N, C-alpha and C positions, 0 to 999 in steps of 0.2 A: 789700143791707140799706138800708132807707129810714129816715132820721132826721128827726124833726120837732123843730126848735129855733129859737128867736128868730124865729118867724113864717116860717121857711123849711122847705121839704120837700126834703131832699137824698137823691138815690139814689146811695149810695156804691158800689153795684154797677157803676155807670157811670164811676166815678172813674178818671182816668188819673194814677196816683201818680208823682211826680217826686222823686228822691232829691237831697238837698242836695249841692252840690259839696264841702262840708266833710266829708261822710260818707265812710268808707272802711273797709278791712279792719283798720286799726290804730288805730281810734278808737271810743270808746263813744258818740259824738255822731252818731247815725244818725236823721235826721229826713226824712220824706217829706211832701210837700204835694200837694193835688189841688184844682183849681178846678172846682167842679161845681154846676150849677143856681143860679148866682149867689152861692154861698157858698164858703168856703175850709175845707178839712179838713186837719188835721195829725196825723200819727201817728209812732210809733217804728218805723223800718223793720225792726228786729230782732224786733218783735212785731206783725206786720201784722194779727193777729186781736184785738189788744188795744184799749184805749180810743182814741177819736179825739176831738180837740179841734175844735170847729166855730166859725168866725168869720164875721161878715158881711164883705162886701167893704170897707166903710168901717173896720171894726176892723182888718182885715188891712193896709190902706193906712196906718193910723196906726202900726201896729207896724213896718212896713217903713221908713216915714219916720223913726221914732224910732231904729231901728237905724242908718240911714244918718247920722243926726246925732250918734250916739254916746251916746244917752240911757241905754243899758244897759251901757256900758263899766264895768269894775270899777276 
């Protein structure tokens, strides 16, 4: 599947999905990420045919930096 978004053309058929280390058989938090064609794709690993969120590399970097700094802590 090829997705056109944010000026990027991503071929999700070539995506190498990686599951979060926080995902597991006893949790509902199952997230996979793939770095493809200069973009970042995120999906629910329990529903691989479902919706995919697409981010630019800079958006992803900002998210990861924010998570490391605790910006999303409750």
